[in-house]
PAFIGU-855834 format. One record per residue: residue in three letters; x, y, z of N, C-alpha, C in turn. Coordinates in steps of 0.1 Angstrom, whole numbers, plus 5000, padded with zeros to 4 digits. Example, Ala and Ser with C-alpha at 12.3 -4.5 7.8 and 13.67 -1.06 7.14 Angstrom:
Ala513249435078512349555078513249675078 Ser512849785071513749895071512950005079 
***
This chain:
Unk489171075425489970945430488970815421 Unk487770845416486670735414487870635406 Unk488670705398489170575388490170475393 Unk490770545405491570475417490970345420 Unk489470365422488570235429488470115418 Unk488670165404488970045397490369995394 Unk491270085396492370025392493269905395 Unk493069885407493169755413492969625403 Unk491869635401491269515393492169505381 Unk492169655375492969675360494369585362 Unk494969615372496269595377496269445380 Unk495469365383495369245385495269145376 Unk494469195364494569145352495269185342 Unk496369245344497569315336496969385323 Unk496269475328495369565317496269695316 Unk496869745324497369865326498969825322 Unk499669895312500869875309501570015305 Unk502670015302503270135300504270095287 Unk504170205278504870175266505570305260 Unk506770265254507170375248506570385231 Unk505870465229505270425214504670585209 Unk504270605196503470705193502270715198 Unk501870825203500570855207500071015200 Unk498571035201498371125197498971255207 Unk499271365201500171465209499471605209 Unk499171675219498771835213500171905221 Unk500871985211501872075214501372145218 Unk500172215216499272335222499172335235 Unk498572195243498472165254499472075260 Unk500372035254501771985258501171835269 Unk500271775260499971655266499571565255 Unk499571415261499171325253497571325250 Unk496871275242495571275237494871145233 Unk493971125238493070995234491971045221 Unk491670965215490570985201489471055208 Unk488971045217487771165226487971265226 Unk489271315227489771455232490071515218 Unk489671455207490071515195488571595184 Unk488771665177487771725166488571725154 Unk487671695143488371685131487971815120 Unk489171885115488571995108488771935094 Unk487871975085487671885074488771995060 Unk488972105065489672185053491072225059 Unk491572135067493072185071493972155059 Unk495072275059495972275048497272215051 Unk498072125044499672075044499972095033 Unk501372145037502372145026502872005023 Unk502171935014502571795011503971805000 Unk504771705003505871694991506171554983 Unk506471564972506871444964508271454965 Unk509071344971510371324974510971224965 Unk512471224961513071124956513971094968 Unk513770964970514770894978516070824972 Unk517270864970518470804964518270654968 Unk518570534958518870404961520170404964 Unk520570344973522070294979522270164970 Unk521470064977522169934969520669904960 Unk520969834948519969814939518969694946 Unk519769564951519269464953518469414942 Unk517169384946516369314933516169364921 Unk516469544920516369624909517369584900 Unk518369534903519369544892518969434883 Unk518069324883517869244872516669344865 Unk516169394868515069494862515569614854 Unk516669664861517869754853518369684841 Unk519069554841519369494833518469454820 Unk517169444826516069394813515669534806 Unk515769634813515469774807516569854799 Unk517469764801519269824797519469954800 Unk519269984815519870114825521270054828 Unk522570164828523470134832523470144845 Unk524370044852524470064865525070164872 Unk525570244866525970374869524970534872 Unk523670474865522670574865522070564878 Unk521670684887520770684895519370674897 Unk518970594907517670554908517070624922 Unk516070684922515270744933514070664934 Unk513570654947512570624951511070724955 Unk510270724944509170844949508470834961 Unk508470924967507670914981506871034982 Unk505671004987504871124991504271135004 Unk504471285013503971305025503471415028 Unk502471425039501871545040502471605053 Unk503471535060504371595071506071585068 Unk505971705061507571685058508371705069 Unk507871755080508671755090509171635099 Unk508571525094509171405098509971325092 Unk510371385079511371325074512971325079 Unk513171385087514871375096514471245104 Unk513171195110512971085115512670955108 Unk513070975093512670835086513670735089 Unk513270605089513970485090513970375079 Unk512870395073512770285063511470325053 Unk511170275042510270295034509370175031 Unk507970185033507270075032506470055020 Unk506469915016506169895004505069745002 Unk504169764994503169634996503969554986 Unk503969424991504469274983503869274969 Unk502369294972501769204961501669324950 Unk501569434952501169554940502369564931 Unk502269594919503069614908503569744909 Unk504969744908505869894908506469914894 Unk506670034892507170054878508570134879 Unk509470104869510770184870510770274856 Unk510770384860510170474844511270564849 Unk511470664834512270804830511970874835 Unk511970994838511471114837511771224828 Unk510771274818511271334811511971464810 Unk511571524823512371664823513771644828 Unk514471564835515871544836516571444835 Unk515671354828516171204825516171094835 Unk515771154848516371064860515570934862 Unk515770844868514770724872513970724883 Unk512970704883511970684895511270554895 Unk510970514908510170374912509070424919 Unk507870374914506670404921505570304917 Unk504570294920503470214919502970214905 Unk502770124900502270114886500970184885 Unk500170184891498870244892498670414892 Unk499870434896500070594898500570664889 Unk500870554878501470654864500870774859 Unk499770754854499170894853498970984861 Unk498570964873498571094887499671134885 Unk500971084886501871134887502671204878 Unk502371174865502671264852502271384853 Unk500871414858499971514860500971624872 Unk500871544882501471634896502971694891 Unk503571584886505071664880505171714870 Unk504171724861503971804849504971784840 Unk505571614840506371574833505671434826 Unk506271384812506171214809506871134816 Unk506371014820506970904827507170804817 Unk508470754813508270654800508470494812 Unk507670424812507670294817509270224811 Unk510070154821510870084815510969954820 Unk510269894831510369804835508969794849 Unk508369654848507569664858507669514865 Unk507269514879507669414886507069404903 Unk506669294910505869284920506869374933 Unk506069394941506669484953507769404960 Unk507769284961508669204966510069194964 Unk510069244949511469264942512269384949 Unk511569484956512269584961512769544977 Unk512469434982512869394999514369395001 Unk514869394991516569394992517169484985 Unk516169634986516769734980516969854992 Unk518169934992518270005003518470154996 Unk518170275004518170375002518770475010 Unk519270615012519570685016518770815020 Unk519170895032518371005032518071125023 Unk516971155018516671255007517471405017 Unk517871415029518071535033519671545033 Unk520471435029521671415030522371465020 Unk523771535023524471605013525471495005 Unk525971544995526771414988528371404999 Unk528471485004529671455012529471395025 Unk528271395029527671335041527071185039 Unk527971075041527570925040526570895052 Unk525270835049524470775058524470625059 Unk524170565069524070385064522570385058 Unk522470315049521670265042520370235049 Unk519370255044518170195053517170125044 Unk516570025047515969915041514469975037 Unk513769885028512369905024511669795031 Unk510669785037509969705046508669665039 Unk507969535040506769505040505769555049 Unk504469615043503469645051502269645042 Unk501069545052499969585044499069665042 Unk499469795048498469925049498969975035 Unk499869965028500470045015499370025003 Unk498770154998498070124987498170194978 Unk497670204964497970304954496770394951 Unk495970404962494970514964495270644961 Unk496270694968496870824967498570814968 Unk499170924967500770874968501470854957 Unk502270764961503170714950503170524955 Unk502370494963502570354966503870294972 Unk504470404978505870394989505770465000 Unk505770425011505370515023506370525029 Unk506870655031507770715041507170665056 Unk508670605063508370545078508870585087 Unk508370685095509070755110508370665121 Unk508770565126508470525135508070595148 Unk508370725150508070785162507170865159 Unk506470875149505270985144503970905136 Unk503970785136502770725136502570555140 Unk501370545140501270405147501370295137 Unk500870335126501070215114502670235111 Unk503170305111504870315109505470245120 Unk505270265133505470175146505670045146 Unk504070005142504269865140504869795129 Unk504769835119505669785108506869775112 Unk507869875117508969885120509469805129 Unk508469745141508869665150508869525146 Unk507769515135507669385129508769345122 Unk509169445115510369435108511769395117 Unk511769455127513169425138512769265142 Unk511869265146511269145152511869045141 Unk511469035131511768925121513268915119 Unk513869015119515469025118516068985128 Unk515368975145515968905153514868885163 Unk514268745160512968735171513368705183 Unk514868675191514968685204515468805212 Unk515668905202515969055210514569135209 Unk514169195219513269275219513269435210 Unk512569425205513169575193513369695205 Unk514669755202514669885208513870005209 Unk513670085218512770205218513070285206 Unk512070325199511970425190512870595193 Unk513570665187513970785195512970875187 Unk512570965197511671085192512771215188 Unk512571285178513271395177512371525181 Unk511471525186510571625189510271655206 Unk510471735210510071765227508871815225 Unk508371835241506871825244506571955241 Unk507072075236506772175229506472125215 Unk506472065210506472045195507472105190 Unk508872095191509772155185510972025183 Unk511572065172512671955169513671975182 Unk514371855187515171845198516271805192 Unk517671815201518771775198518871625196 Unk517871545199517771395191517971385179 Unk517671485174517671475162519371455153 Unk520171505163521671465158522171335152 Unk521371235161521671115156521071065145 Unk520371155136519371115124519971185113 Unk520371295112520571385103522271455104 Unk522771495094524171555095524171675102 Unk525271705107525471835116525071995108 Unk525171995098524572115092523172115092 Unk522471985089520972005087520571995103 Unk521071935113520371935125520672085129 Unk521472165128521672305132520572395128 Unk519972345113519172415105517572355114 Unk517472265121516272225124515772245137 Unk516972225145516672235163516072335166 Unk515072355174514372455177513272515171 Unk512772445162512072495151510472395156 Unk509572445151508172435155507872325144 Unk507072215148506872095135505772145130 Unk504872205136503772265130503972395122 Unk505172465124505072575119506372575111 Unk507572635111508672665104509572545103 Unk509572445106510172305106509772275093 Unk508572265087508172235075508972275064 Unk508972415063509672505054510872485055 Unk511472475066513072465063513372295056 Unk512572215062512972095056512772095039 Unk511672145036511472175021512372235013 Unk513272345022514172435016515572345014 Unk515572245026516572145022516472065013 Unk515271985012515171925000515371984985 Unk514872104986515172174974516872204970 Unk517472214981518872254978519672114975 Unk519071994981519771894979519171804963 Unk518271884960517971814947516871694946 Unk516371694958515371584960513971634961 Unk513471714959512171764959511571764945 Unk510671664942509871684927508871744929 Unk508071774939507171864937506571904952 Unk506172024953505572064967503772094960 Unk502972004968501672064963500772064980 Unk500272184978499172234989498272144986 Unk497672045002496771984999495671995012 Unk494472025009493472035018492571905023 Unk492871875034492271705039491971745053 Unk491271615058490771605072491971615081 Unk491971665093493171665099492571655117 Unk493271585125492671605137493371725145 Unk492371795157492471925164492471875180 Unk493171945186492771945201491572015204 Unk490471915211489271975211489272095223 Unk490372105229490272215242490972345233 Unk491872355227492672455220492472495207 Unk491572405199491472415187492572445177 Unk493772365179494572345172495272205169 Unk495972195158496572065151496971975162 Unk497071835161497771755168498971695161 Unk499571595167500671525160500771395166 Unk501471285160501871175164503371215169 Unk503671175184504671165190505171055197 Unk506170985199506270885207506770925219 Unk506470855234506970905243506470785252 Unk506970795265506370685275505270735280 Unk504070665279502670655282502170545289 Unk501270565296500670435303499170415293 Unk499070285291497770255285496770135293 Unk495670145285494670015293494669925278 Unk495169815280495269725269493569665267 Unk493169695257491469665254491469545247 Unk492469475242492069375229491569255237 Unk491969235249490969085252489569145264 Unk489469265260488069315265486969345254 Unk487469375244486569445233485269355233 Unk485269205229484369125227483269125240 Unk483769135252482969095264481869255262 Unk482669345261482069455261481069505251 Unk481469435237480269455226479169335230 Unk479269245237478369145244477369215252 Unk477969265262477269345272476469465266 Unk476669495254475869645250474369555243 Unk474469435243473269375237472169395249 Unk472769405259471669385269471269525274 Unk471369625266471569755270470369825262 Unk469269875266468569965257469070125252 Unk468770145240469370255231468270345228 Unk468170475231467370565225468170695220 Unk468370705207467570615196468270505193 Unk467770425188468570275186469670285177 Unk469870345169471270365163472570375171 Unk472270415183473370475191473970305196 Unk473270205195474070085198474970035190 Unk474770075176475970035164476870175165 Unk476670255169477670395171478670355181 Unk477970305195479170265205479670135200 Unk479270035195479769915189481069935181 Unk480970025173481870075162482970135171 Unk482770215180483870285185484670165196 Unk484070095200484570005208485369905201 Unk484769855190485569735181486869835176 Unk486969955175487869995166489070055177 Unk489070015190490070045199490569935206 Unk491769935206492769805208493569885221 Unk493869985220494670035234494070185235 Unk494270195252493570355255494570405263 Unk495270505259496170605266495670685276 Unk495970635290495470715303495970805311 Unk497370805303498070925310498071075307 Unk498071165312497971285305499271385311 Unk499871485306500771555307500171695313 Unk499371715323498671845324498871875339 Unk499072005341499072065355497772065366 Unk496671995360495571995366494771845366 Unk494171775372493471665371494071575381 Unk493371465380493871325391495171285388 Unk496071245399497471195394497171065393 Unk498171025385498370835383499070805396 Unk498470695403498970655416500570615411 Unk501370655406502670565406504170615410 Unk504570545416505970595421507070545412 Unk508170615413509170535404510670535415 Unk511670395412512670405420513570415409 Unk514870455412515770485406517370485414 Unk518670455408519570415415519970535421 Unk520570545434521170665441522270725433 Unk522070825431523170915423523070905410 Unk521970855403521870865388521971005385 Unk522871005371522771135368521371185361 Unk520371075355519171125351518171035359 Unk517771095367516671005374515470965367 Unk515371025358514371005352514270895343 Unk515270935334516070785325515970675330 Unk516770685344516870575352516070495359 Unk514870565358513470525366512970375362 Unk512470305373511470195371510170215377 Unk508970195369507770235377507570125387 Unk506970165397506470055406504670055407 Unk504069985403502569995401501869865403 Unk501369825420500769695419499469735427 Unk498469675427497269635436497569695450 Unk498669645455499169695469499569825467 Unk500369845458500969995460500070095461 Unk498870075451497570165449496870155462 Unk496670045470496070065481496770155493 Unk498070125491498770215502498670375498 Unk498770425486498870525480497370605488 Unk496270515486494970555487494870585502 Unk495370505509495570515522496070645532 Unk497170665523497670805525496970935523 Unk496370935510495571025505494571065517 Unk493770955521492670905530492971025543 Unk494271005546494671075561494971205560 Unk494871275549495071425546493571505540 Unk493271575550492371645542492271705528 Unk493671735527493771795508493571685498 Unk493171555501493071425493493871435482 Unk493771415471494771395459495671515459 Unk495271625463496471755463497771715472 Unk497371625480498571595490499671495480 Unk499171445470500171365464501271475457 Unk501071605455502171705448502471765460 Unk501971735474502771815484503671705495 Unk503271575496503971485507505371435497 Unk506271375504507571305499507271205493 Unk508271165487507671045475507770905483 Unk508670915495508870785499507670755512 Unk506670865514505470825520504670745513 Unk504870725500503770695492504370535489 Unk505470505494505970355489505670265504 Unk505170105498504670085511505870025520 Unk505570015533506769995541508269885538 Unk507269795534508169665534508769675517 Unk508169765508509069765495510069895500 Unk509869995506510670105508512070055518 Unk511769975528512969935533513869825524 Unk513169765515514069645505514969765495 Unk513869885492514969965481516170025488 Unk515970075500516870135508517870025509 Unk517869905514518669815511519569815498 Unk518769845486519569825477520069955468 Unk519870055478520670165472519470215465 Unk518170255464517270295452516770415462 Unk516370515455515670635460514170645452 Unk513570725454512070735451511770885444 Unk511070865434510271005432508670955425 Unk508071065424506371065421506071095408 Unk505171005401505171035385504371155388 Unk504471235376503871365371502471355363 Unk502571225357501371245351499971205358 Unk499071285350497771305356496771195348 Unk495571165351494771055346493871135334 Unk493671045325492871075314491271095322 Unk490871245316489571275324488371155320 Unk488371105310487470995305487970905312 Unk488970855315489170735323488770765338 Unk488870885344488470925358486870915355 Unk485971025347484871015346484170875344 Unk484770785332484170635332484070565342 Unk484770605355484770545367484070555377 Unk482770665372482070715381481170625387 Unk480670495379480070385383480470335395 Unk481670355398481970275412481470325423 Unk480970465422480570535432479070465436 Unk478270465429476970395431477370235441 Unk478570185435478570045443479370085459 Unk480070185459480770225468479870245482 Unk479070335474478170435483477070345489 Unk476670245482475670125481474270185478 Unk474570275469473370325464472270225457 Unk473170135450472470005445473369895448 Unk472869805452474069665454473869615439 Unk475069585434474969525420474869385421 Unk473569345414473269195414472969135400 Unk473369015396473468985384472269005375 Unk472469065364471069075355470669235358 Unk471069315371470769445370471669525372 Unk471869625363472969735362473069805376 Unk474069895376474369985388473170105384 Unk473270155374472570285371471670235361 Unk470470325362469270295353469670325340 Unk469770475342469970555328471270625328 Unk471970645316472970705312472270815301 Unk472670945302472271025297473171165293 Unk473271155279474371265274474271305261 Unk475271365253475171405240475771315230 Unk475571315216475871225208477271195207 Unk478171305210479471295211480171195221 Unk479171155231479771065240479870945238 Unk479470885225479670735222481270705221 Unk481770805218483170765221483970825233 Unk483170915241483570935253482670855266 Unk482070925271482070875283480970745284 Unk479970725275479470605272480370485271 Unk481370515262482770405261483370405268 Unk483670475276484970505289483870405302 Unk482970425303481970395314481970215310 Unk481370165297481570035294482669985297 Unk483970055292485069965291485769945304 Unk485670055313486170035326485369945333 Unk483769935334483469835340483469695336 Unk483669675324484169505318485369505323 Unk486169595321487569525327488069515340 Unk486969585347486969585365486369445368 Unk485469385362484969275362485769165367 Unk485569115382486469025385486168875377 Unk486968785379487268655370486268585378 Unk485268475368484268425372482968505372 Unk482968665373481568735372481068745360 Unk479968745357479568795345479868955339 Unk480369005328480869115324479169165321 Unk479069275325477769355324477969485321 Unk477369585316477569745315477069805328 Unk477669915331477169985340475570055341 Unk475070075330473870135325472970025319 Unk471670035321470369975317469970045306 Unk470170185304469470245293470470385290 Unk470970385276471270485274470770565262 Unk470270715267469670805260470670945255 Unk470470955242471371015236470471155231 Unk470671275236470071375231471171465221 Unk470471555213471071605203471871745206 Unk472171835202472971945202472372065196 Unk472472165205471972325200473172335189 Unk472572405178473672415166473572585163 Unk474572625162475072785156474572785142 Unk474572925134473972945122475072905111 Unk476172805116476972745104476672575107 Unk475872525117475772375120476472355128 Unk477472435138478372365146477772355159 Unk478072265166477272225178477872375189 Unk477272435196477272545202478472505215 Unk479572565214480572495228481172655233 Unk481572625244482472735253483572775244 Unk484272655244485472675235485672765222 Unk484672715215484172835202483672945203 Unk483172985216482473095219481273135212 Unk480673055207479273025198478273015207 Unk478073025221476972975230476073085231 Unk474973055231473773145231473273125248 Unk473073235254472773205269471273215268 Unk470673135275469473105278468773265281 Unk469373325290468773475290468473565280 Unk469473535269469073605256467873545247 Unk467773415251466473375245465473445250 Unk465273445265464273495275464073625273 Unk465273715275464973835279465173925263 Unk465673845253465873925244467773965243 Unk468274045233469074095233469774155221 Unk471074225218471474295209471574255198 Unk471474275188471474235172473074175171 Unk473874205178475374175178475774015186 Unk474374005194474873855200474873755192 Unk475773625193475773535187474773455174 Unk473573455186472373395180471073525183 Unk470173545173469273625174468473605187 Unk467973685194466773665206465673575196 Unk464873545206463673435203462673525193 Unk462373645200461173695194461573765179 Unk462673795180463373825164463373745155 Unk463573605158463773495152462373435148 Unk461373465154459873405152459073515144 Unk459873645142459173765135460073795119 Unk460373935120460673935110462273905108 Unk462473795100464273725099464573775087 Unk463773845081464173925067464374085071 Unk464574145082464574275086466274285084 Unk466774365078467974415080468674445092 Unk467774495103468674495116468574395125 Unk468274245120468174155128469174055123 Unk469673975128470273855126469373735117 Unk469873665110469173545101468973455114 Unk467573405116467473305125468073195122 Unk468873135139469373045139469072925145 Unk468072965157467672855165466572795156 Unk465872875148464772835140465172875124 Unk465772795119466272875105465372815096 Unk464472745096463672725086461972785091 Unk461472825082459772835083459072745091 Unk459472595090458672515093458872495108 Unk460172525113460472515127459572645131 Unk459572755130458872865134457672835136 Unk456972765128455572715128455372615138 Unk456072515141456272415152456072505167 Unk456972615166456872685178455572735181 Unk454772795173453472815174452572755175 Unk452672605167451272495166451372435180 Unk452672395185452472315197451972385210 Unk452372475217451572545226450172555223 Unk449772575211448272585207447672465211 Unk448072345208447572205210447972165224 Unk448672215231449172195246448272275254 Unk447472435250446972515255445372405255 Unk444972365243444072305237443472205251 Unk444572105253444471995260444172045276 Unk445172145282444972215295443572265293 Unk442872345288441772415289440572315294 Unk440972175290439672085294439972025308 Unk441272085315441371985329440872075338 Unk440172025349439872085362440772025371 Unk441272145374442772145386442072055397 Unk440872075402440371995414440071855412 Unk439471835399439271695396439971675380 Unk441371655382442171615370441571505359 Unk440971415367440371295358439071335349 Unk438571465352437471485345437471615337 Unk437171625327437271755318435971855323 Unk436372005321435672095326434972165314 Unk433972225313433472325301434672435302 Unk435372465287436272585286435372725287 Unk435572785293435072915293435973005284 Unk435673165287436473235275437873275285 Unk438073215295439473235304440073135304 Unk440073045293440672915291442472935289 Unk442473045286444073065282444573125295 Unk444173115308444873135320445473025323 Unk445872885313446372795318447972845319 Unk448272925310449673005311449473135313 Unk450073175325449773315331451173395325 Unk451073515326452073605323452573705332 Unk453473715339453373795348453573995344 Unk453674015333454074135328452574165322 Unk452174085313450874105303449774035304 Unk449673955314448373905322448273765314 Unk447273715318447073555310446873595293 Unk447673475289447673465273446273485268 Unk445973535257444473575254443673485246 Unk442573455250441773345244440873465235 Unk440373405225439673455216440173565210 Unk441273565207442273725201441973725189 Unk441273815181441173825168442373865160 Unk442273785148443473815140443773955137 Unk445173995138445774135136445574145123 Unk445274265119445174305105446474335099 Unk446774225088447774195077448574095086 Unk448474045096449173925098448773825094 Unk449873705091449573635082449173505090 Unk448473405088448073345097448673205093 Unk449373125104450273005100449572885098 Unk449572825088448972715084449172595089 Unk448072525099448572395106447472315107 Unk447672205115446672135118445772155129 Unk444872065134444072125145444071995157 Unk443972075167444271985181442671955187 Unk442071865186440671805189440771745203 Unk439971815214440071775225438471755233 Unk437871665231436471635233435371765224 Unk434871845231433971935225434672025223 Unk435772075228436272205223437372185210 Unk437672265202438472265191439172395194 Unk440872385191441572485192442072475175 Unk442072585169442572575153443972675156 Unk444772605153446372635152446472765140 Unk445472765133446172855123445573015129 Unk444972965142444473095146445473145158 Unk446773105160447673125166448473245160 Unk448773355167449273445165450673505173 Unk451873565167452773555177452573745178 Unk452873755193452573925193453873975201 Unk454274105196455374165204455274175216 Unk456374175225456274155243456974285245 Unk457274395235457874465241459374495233 Unk460374585238461674575231462274465238 Unk463274405230463974285234462974175243 Unk461674175242461374075254460773985245 Unk460073895247459573705242458373775234 Unk458073715227456673735219455373655227 Unk454273715227453473635233452573535223 Unk452273425226451473355218449773365218 Unk448973385212447773435216447073285207 Unk445973245215445373115208443773175206 Unk442973165196441773185192440773045192 Unk439873045201439072935206438272905191 Unk438272795185437572775173436072685178 
***
């Protein structure tokens, strides 16, 4: 419930809002995700398609057709490229750059006419395997009065024409310079479509987008309003990350609108828990609006000390790149979002007819209810909905004929853990004073610049009361590295590539994910051992030998009774490190025959000199650690 402690302040400042908009969504986990819950796979493969969208009304193209001598009866298509063919049924528009040049050209294979960005002429000729003869060139603004129809439509089914809309993100770097727009499945698509709708009617709020993908990642019945019945029947129930893509491509082929299919390998987001691809899917979610918080957060970073220093730039980059934070999740576990919903009594669909009730007073009331029950937040799932409504609001709703239900969403774990600083304040561990952070140090891995470090900063800044100075919850951020496997990947429980410390200490079988340390330090080239993974380079193995030697050299001069004074080292200097099985590490151990000495520097402490070249690695028995032996020089 740590996150609930900061939530009332978020609500007072209007930072928590509900939207129906596309968010990252994991069909394998069946929940929305935030950027911090993603991993990126560099070699993801997608069946990309180049598609011909038939022009319905030429608009500004009529003048270009006349200049090129093209007859009005000739059919023209807009060439579009997408890596997500399954989103084509949700298409509502095509985005175009107003300032970029476009070309009307004739394709040599079937004499058809295509429109695309002029800069993509040579690339498209290579991709399509045909010659494109330019007939006319014009700016993108010429296309804004042009309309088109769905490439999935058959000749006997008429769909209403769809517009071309302006968008600043359209480039000619890849694709065709014309971008398929499905606002339910892309943030840029969503923003461009809403801007277009607002420009048409500034006084009417844009309608919610319709999403034809359900929570399981399958095409739903909602697609019925987007495609003809025959196409609907072929698509409903198919997985968008599976057979839906192939079915859409088959339909394009049958309609004669598929120009080319190209298998592409590219970077793609994956769910960090399930290691499976994610999609963008429009749904009702709760967001923290960060637009008015970012600058204060960046300013607060300047008072924080970072180790290593580059952590400051990394954290600032992630903060500046975030405008909204999706804080709701659809999981069977986690801290519930304290939101109740009212709906008209007798409503056929209570969820669709619901209105959320979320205020500082309602959160305080819900917290007080949970505090009275030993089960804590678990009581949210057990208690009746009306118990979580303030008495005055409950009385008013009964008079108005409204009923109540509890929300089923849980809180983003990063929002929850990011509010852990509230415990320091609430428990009085450190009274918050201006100029002094609640916590001295935050210590975590390098991946937490987009996770815990960032969420802690943003929640703390967002919860700052009016008139108070915005301050980070920590004074110092220390970032540690990661232990990597033989492929350079971070060791992770979800990947199954974790090495148990007991394997390092006690040794293990050759089939273990990482070879035991004793084998890594010895014969890495033996056929019956794995290649060194913890220490893949000879220099790394040398450091393991050298550093204990230098440390023993320093320990040898200390008198335990008078640590401020050195003592004369004797032959028992190695007893600074005892071994329960083999006794003390051996001093003055002569080099073993045929053993190769490690070349390294020397560690000098007063009158005693320990030569790291005399360090030897000694087998410690079957599967055991090797013993480090130091020769006094």
